[in-house]
N, CA, C and O atoms as a MOPAC input file, in Angstrom:
PM7 MOZYME 1SCF
protein

 N   -273.05800 1   -39.94300 1    33.97600 1
 C   -272.32800 1   -39.78800 1    32.73900 1
 C   -272.29800 1   -41.12500 1    32.00800 1
 O   -272.03800 1   -42.16400 1    32.61600 1
 N   -272.56100 1   -41.10100 1    30.72400 1
 C   -272.57100 1   -42.30800 1    29.91100 1
 C   -271.18800 1   -42.52900 1    29.30200 1
 O   -270.59600 1   -41.61500 1    28.72800 1
 N   -270.68900 1   -43.74500 1    29.43400 1
 C   -269.38600 1   -44.09500 1    28.88800 1
 C   -269.55300 1   -45.11600 1    27.77000 1
 O   -270.54400 1   -45.84600 1    27.72900 1
 N   -268.59200 1   -45.16200 1    26.87600 1
 C   -268.54800 1   -46.18800 1    25.83400 1
 C   -267.65300 1   -47.33600 1    26.26300 1
 O   -267.36800 1   -48.23800 1    25.47500 1
 N   -267.20900 1   -47.30300 1    27.51100 1
 C   -266.38100 1   -48.35600 1    28.09000 1
 C   -266.51000 1   -48.27800 1    29.60200 1
 O   -267.10100 1   -47.33600 1    30.12900 1
 N   -265.96600 1   -49.25000 1    30.29300 1
 C   -266.04500 1   -49.29000 1    31.74400 1
 C   -264.76100 1   -48.69200 1    32.33000 1
 O   -263.71600 1   -49.34300 1    32.29000 1
 N   -264.81100 1   -47.48600 1    32.86400 1
 C   -263.60900 1   -46.85800 1    33.39700 1
 C   -263.11100 1   -47.51800 1    34.68100 1
 O   -261.98400 1   -47.26200 1    35.10600 1
 N   -263.92000 1   -48.34900 1    35.29200 1
 C   -263.54100 1   -49.02200 1    36.53700 1
 C   -262.97800 1   -50.42000 1    36.30900 1
 O   -262.56500 1   -51.08200 1    37.26100 1
 N   -262.95800 1   -50.87500 1    35.06600 1
 C   -262.50300 1   -52.22100 1    34.76900 1
 C   -260.99200 1   -52.30500 1    34.91300 1
 O   -260.25100 1   -51.52700 1    34.31200 1
 N   -260.55300 1   -53.24700 1    35.70600 1
 C   -259.12500 1   -53.45500 1    35.90800 1
 C   -258.62800 1   -54.50000 1    34.92600 1
 O   -259.35700 1   -55.42900 1    34.57700 1
 N   -257.39800 1   -54.35300 1    34.48400 1
 C   -256.81100 1   -55.36500 1    33.61400 1
 C   -256.59700 1   -56.62000 1    34.43700 1
 O   -255.88200 1   -56.58900 1    35.43900 1
 N   -257.20000 1   -57.71400 1    34.03300 1
 C   -257.16500 1   -58.94300 1    34.82400 1
 C   -255.79300 1   -59.58400 1    34.85300 1
 O   -255.49800 1   -60.32200 1    35.79300 1
 N   -254.95600 1   -59.34400 1    33.88800 1
 C   -253.65000 1   -59.99500 1    33.83400 1
 C   -252.77300 1   -59.62000 1    35.01900 1
 O   -251.92400 1   -60.41100 1    35.42800 1
 N   -252.95900 1   -58.43700 1    35.57300 1
 C   -252.10800 1   -57.96700 1    36.65700 1
 C   -252.73900 1   -58.12500 1    38.04100 1
 O   -252.10400 1   -57.82300 1    39.05200 1
 N   -253.95900 1   -58.58800 1    38.08700 1
 C   -254.64800 1   -58.68500 1    39.36400 1
 C   -254.57200 1   -60.10000 1    39.92700 1
 O   -254.76300 1   -61.07000 1    39.19300 1
 N   -254.29400 1   -60.22800 1    41.23100 1
 C   -254.30600 1   -61.56100 1    41.84200 1
 C   -255.74700 1   -62.05600 1    41.97300 1
 O   -256.67200 1   -61.25800 1    42.11700 1
 N   -255.92700 1   -63.35200 1    41.92300 1
 C   -257.26500 1   -63.94300 1    42.05800 1
 C   -257.80900 1   -63.65500 1    43.45600 1
 O   -257.08200 1   -63.74400 1    44.44600 1
 N   -259.08400 1   -63.31200 1    43.52400 1
 C   -259.73200 1   -63.04900 1    44.79900 1
 C   -260.48000 1   -64.29800 1    45.24600 1
 O   -261.19300 1   -64.91500 1    44.45400 1
 N   -260.32500 1   -64.66200 1    46.47900 1
 C   -260.98400 1   -65.85200 1    47.02400 1
 C   -262.28100 1   -65.51000 1    47.75600 1
 O   -263.02600 1   -66.40500 1    48.15500 1
 N   -262.55100 1   -64.20500 1    47.93300 1
 C   -263.72600 1   -63.77100 1    48.68500 1
 C   -264.63400 1   -62.97100 1    47.75600 1
 O   -264.19700 1   -62.01100 1    47.12200 1
 N   -265.88500 1   -63.37100 1    47.68400 1
 C   -266.83800 1   -62.65300 1    46.83700 1
 C   -267.10100 1   -61.26200 1    47.39400 1
 O   -267.05300 1   -61.04900 1    48.60600 1
 N   -267.37500 1   -60.32600 1    46.51000 1
 C   -267.75800 1   -58.98600 1    46.92900 1
 C   -266.61300 1   -58.05200 1    47.23100 1
 O   -266.83700 1   -56.95100 1    47.73400 1
 N   -265.37300 1   -58.46400 1    46.93600 1
 C   -264.24100 1   -57.59000 1    47.23900 1
 C   -263.93300 1   -56.62200 1    46.10700 1
 O   -263.13400 1   -55.70300 1    46.29000 1
 N   -264.54300 1   -56.80300 1    44.95100 1
 C   -264.30900 1   -55.91700 1    43.81900 1
 C   -265.37900 1   -54.84900 1    43.71600 1
 O   -266.36400 1   -54.87000 1    44.45400 1
 N   -265.18300 1   -53.92300 1    42.80600 1
 C   -266.12100 1   -52.81000 1    42.64300 1
 C   -267.44600 1   -53.27300 1    42.05400 1
 O   -268.50600 1   -52.92500 1    42.57300 1
 N   -267.40100 1   -54.04600 1    40.98500 1
 C   -268.61100 1   -54.43900 1    40.27900 1
 C   -269.34200 1   -55.58300 1    40.98400 1
 O   -270.54700 1   -55.74800 1    40.79300 1
 N   -268.64600 1   -56.36200 1    41.78200 1
 C   -269.22200 1   -57.56900 1    42.34900 1
 C   -270.19100 1   -57.33900 1    43.51000 1
 O   -270.87400 1   -58.28200 1    43.91100 1
 N   -270.27700 1   -56.15500 1    44.05400 1
 C   -271.15900 1   -55.91200 1    45.19100 1
 C   -272.55900 1   -55.60400 1    44.66100 1
 O   -272.78000 1   -54.52600 1    44.10900 1
 N   -273.50700 1   -56.52900 1    44.81500 1
 C   -274.86100 1   -56.32500 1    44.28000 1
 C   -275.50400 1   -55.05700 1    44.81300 1
 O   -275.48400 1   -54.78300 1    46.01300 1
 N   -276.08100 1   -54.28200 1    43.88300 1
 C   -276.78000 1   -53.07200 1    44.25700 1
 C   -275.88800 1   -51.88000 1    44.54600 1
 O   -276.39200 1   -50.78200 1    44.78300 1
 N   -274.57900 1   -52.06400 1    44.53200 1
 C   -273.65200 1   -50.98000 1    44.86300 1
 C   -272.91500 1   -50.43100 1    43.64500 1
 O   -272.22100 1   -49.41800 1    43.74400 1
 N   -273.05900 1   -51.09000 1    42.50100 1
 C   -272.31700 1   -50.66000 1    41.31500 1
 C   -273.26600 1   -50.08300 1    40.27300 1
 O   -274.40600 1   -50.52500 1    40.13200 1
 N   -272.77100 1   -49.09500 1    39.55400 1
 C   -273.52800 1   -48.52800 1    38.45000 1
 C   -273.64900 1   -49.58800 1    37.35600 1
 O   -272.67200 1   -50.27100 1    37.04900 1
 N   -274.81900 1   -49.73200 1    36.77300 1
 C   -275.01000 1   -50.69300 1    35.68300 1
 C   -274.50800 1   -50.04800 1    34.38900 1
 O   -275.21200 1   -49.25700 1    33.76200 1
 N   -273.30200 1   -50.39500 1    34.00900 1
 C   -272.67900 1   -49.82500 1    32.82100 1
 C   -273.04600 1   -50.63500 1    31.58800 1
 O   -273.07300 1   -51.86500 1    31.62500 1
 N   -273.32300 1   -49.94200 1    30.51000 1
 C   -273.69400 1   -50.61600 1    29.26700 1
 C   -272.55100 1   -51.48500 1    28.75000 1
 O   -272.79100 1   -52.58700 1    28.25600 1
 N   -271.34900 1   -51.02100 1    28.85400 1
 C   -270.17200 1   -51.72400 1    28.32500 1
 C   -269.31000 1   -52.20100 1    29.48800 1
 O   -268.19200 1   -51.71800 1    29.66300 1
 N   -269.80900 1   -53.13700 1    30.28200 1
 C   -269.11700 1   -53.52700 1    31.50300 1
 C   -267.78200 1   -54.21100 1    31.28100 1
 O   -266.91200 1   -54.13100 1    32.14800 1
 N   -267.58700 1   -54.88300 1    30.15100 1
 C   -266.33600 1   -55.61000 1    29.95400 1
 C   -265.34000 1   -54.88500 1    29.06600 1
 O   -264.28700 1   -55.44300 1    28.75800 1
 N   -265.63400 1   -53.67000 1    28.64700 1
 C   -264.71200 1   -52.88900 1    27.82600 1
 C   -263.83100 1   -52.01900 1    28.69600 1
 O   -264.32300 1   -51.27600 1    29.54600 1
 N   -262.52700 1   -52.10900 1    28.48600 1
 C   -261.62200 1   -51.23600 1    29.23500 1
 C   -261.32000 1   -49.96000 1    28.45300 1
 O   -260.75200 1   -49.01700 1    29.00400 1
 N   -261.69400 1   -49.92400 1    27.17300 1
 C   -261.51000 1   -48.72700 1    26.35300 1
 C   -262.45400 1   -48.81700 1    25.15100 1
 O   -263.02200 1   -49.87300 1    24.87200 1
 N   -262.60800 1   -47.71800 1    24.46400 1
 C   -263.43600 1   -47.68400 1    23.26700 1
 C   -262.71700 1   -48.47100 1    22.16800 1
 O   -261.50200 1   -48.33000 1    22.02800 1
 N   -263.42400 1   -49.29500 1    21.38300 1
 C   -262.76700 1   -50.03100 1    20.30200 1
 C   -262.11700 1   -49.07300 1    19.29400 1
 O   -262.64200 1   -48.00200 1    18.99000 1
 N   -260.97200 1   -49.49500 1    18.79700 1
 C   -260.27100 1   -48.68700 1    17.79600 1
 C   -260.97700 1   -48.81600 1    16.44500 1
 O   -261.85200 1   -49.66300 1    16.26600 1
 N   -260.58600 1   -47.97000 1    15.51200 1
 C   -261.14600 1   -48.05100 1    14.16400 1
 C   -260.85000 1   -49.42600 1    13.56200 1
 O   -261.71400 1   -50.01800 1    12.91600 1
 N   -259.63500 1   -49.93300 1    13.77100 1
 C   -259.27700 1   -51.25800 1    13.26200 1
 C   -260.20700 1   -52.32500 1    13.84200 1
 O   -260.69700 1   -53.18100 1    13.10500 1
 N   -260.45500 1   -52.28300 1    15.14700 1
 C   -261.31300 1   -53.27500 1    15.79200 1
 C   -262.73500 1   -53.21400 1    15.25200 1
 O   -263.35500 1   -54.25300 1    15.02500 1
 N   -263.25700 1   -52.01300 1    15.04300 1
 C   -264.60300 1   -51.88200 1    14.47400 1
 C   -264.65400 1   -52.41300 1    13.04600 1
 O   -265.60600 1   -53.09400 1    12.66700 1
 N   -263.62700 1   -52.10100 1    12.25200 1
 C   -263.59100 1   -52.59100 1    10.87900 1
 C   -263.39900 1   -54.10300 1    10.83900 1
 O   -263.96400 1   -54.77500 1     9.97700 1
 N   -262.60700 1   -54.64400 1    11.76300 1
 C   -262.44400 1   -56.10000 1    11.85500 1
 C   -263.77700 1   -56.75800 1    12.19700 1
 O   -264.12200 1   -57.79500 1    11.63000 1
 N   -264.51500 1   -56.17000 1    13.10800 1
 C   -265.83000 1   -56.71200 1    13.46900 1
 C   -266.75300 1   -56.73700 1    12.26100 1
 O   -267.46900 1   -57.71600 1    12.05000 1
 N   -266.74400 1   -55.67400 1    11.46900 1
 C   -267.56200 1   -55.63100 1    10.24700 1
 C   -267.12300 1   -56.70500 1     9.26100 1
 O   -267.95900 1   -57.38600 1     8.66600 1
 N   -265.80600 1   -56.85900 1     9.08700 1
 C   -265.28700 1   -57.86500 1     8.15700 1
 C   -265.60900 1   -59.27400 1     8.63300 1
 O   -265.92100 1   -60.14700 1     7.82300 1
 N   -265.53600 1   -59.50300 1     9.94000 1
 C   -265.88400 1   -60.82200 1    10.49100 1
 C   -267.36300 1   -61.12200 1    10.30200 1
 O   -267.74800 1   -62.25000 1     9.99600 1
 N   -268.17700 1   -60.10600 1    10.48800 1
 C   -269.61400 1   -60.27300 1    10.28000 1
 C   -269.89200 1   -60.72800 1     8.84500 1
 O   -270.69300 1   -61.63500 1     8.62100 1
 N   -269.23100 1   -60.09800 1     7.88200 1
 C   -269.38900 1   -60.49000 1     6.48400 1
 C   -268.89800 1   -61.91700 1     6.25000 1
 O   -269.51000 1   -62.67800 1     5.50000 1
 N   -267.79100 1   -62.27100 1     6.89600 1
 C   -267.24900 1   -63.63200 1     6.74600 1
 C   -268.23600 1   -64.65900 1     7.27300 1
 O   -268.48200 1   -65.67600 1     6.62600 1
 N   -268.79800 1   -64.40100 1     8.43600 1
 C   -269.77800 1   -65.33600 1     9.01700 1
 C   -271.04500 1   -65.40900 1     8.16800 1
 O   -271.60600 1   -66.48700 1     7.97100 1
 N   -271.48700 1   -64.26300 1     7.66800 1
 C   -272.67900 1   -64.24900 1     6.81400 1
 C   -272.46000 1   -65.05700 1     5.53400 1
 O   -273.40000 1   -65.62500 1     4.97800 1
 N   -271.20600 1   -65.09900 1     5.07600 1
 C   -270.86700 1   -65.86600 1     3.87100 1
 C   -270.66500 1   -67.34500 1     4.17400 1
 O   -270.39900 1   -68.13300 1     3.26600 1
 N   -270.79000 1   -67.73000 1     5.45000 1
 C   -270.71800 1   -69.14500 1     5.81500 1
 C   -269.41200 1   -69.60200 1     6.42100 1
 O   -269.25400 1   -70.79600 1     6.67600 1
 N   -268.47400 1   -68.71300 1     6.66300 1
 C   -267.19400 1   -69.11000 1     7.26000 1
 C   -267.42200 1   -69.63600 1     8.67800 1
 O   -268.16100 1   -69.04600 1     9.46600 1
 N   -266.77000 1   -70.75900 1     8.98000 1
 C   -266.91000 1   -71.36200 1    10.31300 1
 C   -265.57000 1   -71.66500 1    10.94900 1
 O   -265.42400 1   -71.52700 1    12.16300 1
 N   -264.59600 1   -72.07200 1    10.17000 1
 C   -263.28200 1   -72.41300 1    10.72000 1
 C   -262.35900 1   -71.20900 1    10.60400 1
 O   -262.63900 1   -70.26300 1     9.86900 1
 N   -261.26600 1   -71.26000 1    11.33500 1
 C   -260.28800 1   -70.17000 1    11.25800 1
 C   -259.77400 1   -70.01700 1     9.83100 1
 O   -259.60300 1   -68.89500 1     9.35400 1
 N   -259.53000 1   -71.10700 1     9.16000 1
 C   -259.04200 1   -71.04200 1     7.78000 1
 C   -260.07200 1   -70.38000 1     6.85900 1
 O   -259.71000 1   -69.57600 1     6.00000 1
 N   -261.33800 1   -70.71300 1     7.03400 1
 C   -262.39100 1   -70.09200 1     6.21400 1
 C   -262.51700 1   -68.59600 1     6.52300 1
 O   -262.73700 1   -67.78700 1     5.62200 1
 N   -262.37900 1   -68.24100 1     7.78400 1
 C   -262.45700 1   -66.83000 1     8.17100 1
 C   -261.28900 1   -66.05700 1     7.57000 1
 O   -261.47100 1   -64.96500 1     7.03200 1
 N   -260.09400 1   -66.62500 1     7.66100 1
 C   -258.90000 1   -65.99200 1     7.08800 1
 C   -259.07100 1   -65.80600 1     5.58500 1
 O   -258.75800 1   -64.74400 1     5.04700 1
 N   -259.56700 1   -66.83600 1     4.91100 1
 C   -259.79900 1   -66.72800 1     3.46800 1
 C   -260.79500 1   -65.61900 1     3.15200 1
 O   -260.62300 1   -64.88100 1     2.18200 1
 N   -261.83300 1   -65.50500 1     3.96900 1
 C   -262.83900 1   -64.45900 1     3.75100 1
 C   -262.25600 1   -63.06900 1     3.99500 1
 O   -262.53000 1   -62.14400 1     3.22900 1
 N   -261.45600 1   -62.90900 1     5.05000 1
 C   -260.83300 1   -61.61100 1     5.32600 1
 C   -259.91200 1   -61.20200 1     4.18200 1
 O   -259.90600 1   -60.04600 1     3.76000 1
 N   -259.13100 1   -62.16600 1     3.68400 1
 C   -258.22800 1   -61.88100 1     2.56800 1
 C   -259.00600 1   -61.59000 1     1.28400 1
 O   -258.58800 1   -60.74500 1     0.49100 1
 N   -260.12500 1   -62.27200 1     1.06900 1
 C   -260.95900 1   -62.02100 1    -0.11000 1
 C   -261.56000 1   -60.61500 1    -0.06900 1
 O   -261.79400 1   -59.99900 1    -1.10800 1
 N   -261.80500 1   -60.11700 1     1.14300 1
 C   -262.31400 1   -58.74900 1     1.31400 1
 C   -261.18400 1   -57.71900 1     1.24000 1
 O   -261.42500 1   -56.51300 1     1.29000 1
 N   -259.95700 1   -58.20900 1     1.12100 1
 C   -258.77200 1   -57.35600 1     1.11400 1
 C   -258.64200 1   -56.57800 1     2.42800 1
 O   -258.14700 1   -55.45100 1     2.44800 1
 N   -259.09300 1   -57.19700 1     3.52100 1
 C   -258.96800 1   -56.59700 1     4.84600 1
 C   -257.64800 1   -57.06200 1     5.44800 1
 O   -257.45000 1   -58.26200 1     5.64300 1
 N   -256.75100 1   -56.14300 1     5.74200 1
 C   -255.39200 1   -56.44800 1     6.19500 1
 C   -255.27800 1   -56.46200 1     7.71300 1
 O   -256.14600 1   -55.95100 1     8.42000 1
 N   -254.19900 1   -57.05100 1     8.19800 1
 C   -253.88800 1   -57.04800 1     9.62800 1
 C   -253.51800 1   -55.63200 1    10.05600 1
 O   -253.41800 1   -54.73300 1     9.22000 1
 N   -253.31800 1   -55.43600 1    11.34500 1
 C   -252.91200 1   -54.11800 1    11.86400 1
 C   -251.63600 1   -53.61800 1    11.17500 1
 O   -251.45600 1   -52.41900 1    10.96200 1
 N   -250.76400 1   -54.55700 1    10.83700 1
 C   -249.48800 1   -54.16800 1    10.22400 1
 C   -249.55400 1   -54.14200 1     8.70100 1
 O   -248.53500 1   -53.94500 1     8.04000 1
 N   -250.74700 1   -54.33800 1     8.14000 1
 C   -250.91800 1   -54.21300 1     6.69500 1
 C   -250.64000 1   -55.47000 1     5.89500 1
 O   -250.51000 1   -55.40400 1     4.67300 1
 N   -250.54700 1   -56.60300 1     6.55200 1
 C   -250.26400 1   -57.86600 1     5.87300 1
 C   -251.54900 1   -58.66000 1     5.62400 1
 O   -252.58700 1   -58.41000 1     6.23700 1
 N   -251.44600 1   -59.61400 1     4.71600 1
 C   -252.54700 1   -60.55600 1     4.51200 1
 C   -252.64600 1   -61.44700 1     5.75400 1
 O   -251.65800 1   -61.68200 1     6.45000 1
 N   -253.84400 1   -61.92800 1     6.00900 1
 C   -254.08800 1   -62.76900 1     7.18200 1
 C   -253.57800 1   -64.18400 1     6.95900 1
 O   -253.61400 1   -64.71100 1     5.84700 1
 N   -253.10100 1   -64.78900 1     8.04800 1
 C   -252.82900 1   -66.22600 1     8.11600 1
 C   -253.60400 1   -66.72800 1     9.32200 1
 O   -254.05200 1   -65.93100 1    10.14600 1
 N   -253.76400 1   -68.02200 1     9.43300 1
 C   -254.46000 1   -68.57200 1    10.60000 1
 C   -253.72200 1   -68.18000 1    11.87800 1
 O   -254.35200 1   -67.82400 1    12.87300 1
 N   -252.40900 1   -68.24200 1    11.85600 1
 C   -251.61600 1   -67.88300 1    13.04000 1
 C   -251.83600 1   -66.42500 1    13.43600 1
 O   -252.02900 1   -66.12800 1    14.61500 1
 N   -251.80800 1   -65.50800 1    12.45600 1
 C   -252.04500 1   -64.09100 1    12.75400 1
 C   -253.46100 1   -63.86600 1    13.27100 1
 O   -253.66900 1   -63.08500 1    14.20000 1
 N   -254.42600 1   -64.54500 1    12.67400 1
 C   -255.82000 1   -64.39500 1    13.10400 1
 C   -255.99200 1   -64.87700 1    14.54100 1
 O   -256.59900 1   -64.18600 1    15.35900 1
 N   -255.46500 1   -66.05300 1    14.85200 1
 C   -255.60600 1   -66.58900 1    16.20800 1
 C   -254.88400 1   -65.71100 1    17.22300 1
 O   -255.35000 1   -65.55300 1    18.35100 1
 N   -253.75400 1   -65.14300 1    16.83000 1
 C   -253.03000 1   -64.23300 1    17.71700 1
 C   -253.84400 1   -62.97200 1    17.98000 1
 O   -253.92500 1   -62.51100 1    19.11800 1
 N   -254.44200 1   -62.41700 1    16.94100 1
 C   -255.26900 1   -61.20500 1    17.09200 1
 C   -256.47500 1   -61.49000 1    17.97700 1
 O   -256.83200 1   -60.66500 1    18.81900 1
 N   -257.10400 1   -62.64200 1    17.79700 1
 C   -258.26300 1   -62.99300 1    18.61500 1
 C   -257.86600 1   -63.16600 1    20.07800 1
 O   -258.63100 1   -62.81700 1    20.97700 1
 N   -256.66800 1   -63.70400 1    20.31700 1
 C   -256.19100 1   -63.85300 1    21.69800 1
 C   -255.95200 1   -62.48400 1    22.33200 1
 O   -256.23800 1   -62.28600 1    23.51200 1
 N   -255.43000 1   -61.54500 1    21.55100 1
 C   -255.19400 1   -60.18700 1    22.06100 1
 C   -256.52300 1   -59.50200 1    22.36700 1
 O   -256.68800 1   -58.90200 1    23.42900 1
 N   -257.46100 1   -59.59300 1    21.43900 1
 C   -258.73400 1   -58.91100 1    21.62400 1
 C   -259.59200 1   -59.56700 1    22.69400 1
 O   -260.38000 1   -58.89800 1    23.36200 1
 N   -259.44000 1   -60.85300 1    22.85400 1
 C   -260.26200 1   -61.56800 1    23.83200 1
 C   -259.69000 1   -61.59600 1    25.22300 1
 O   -260.38700 1   -61.92800 1    26.18300 1
 N   -258.41000 1   -61.24700 1    25.34100 1
 C   -257.67600 1   -61.40300 1    26.57800 1
 C   -258.54600 1   -61.94700 1    27.63700 1
 O   -258.09500 1   -62.14900 1    28.76400 1

């Protein structure tokens, strides 16, 4: 069965660090299914897909710093999840959430 995310991926925030290699599901060579989306714990939301598109446009326009990216997102009239204009603080917070 093909998935758009990895159903076996555990949330790392709640898992204790493992000191022994091969104790996880994916870490055993030759024993795990090669999943296309190995690091996704769920399918991206519509907001996440639209943010990715908006970021792509920002980068294509030459944005490199967080401030330039925020300016580009606001110029595109792309709002935060809560419908507000972007600030550097909101952008960095969103990236921390998405990157966990």
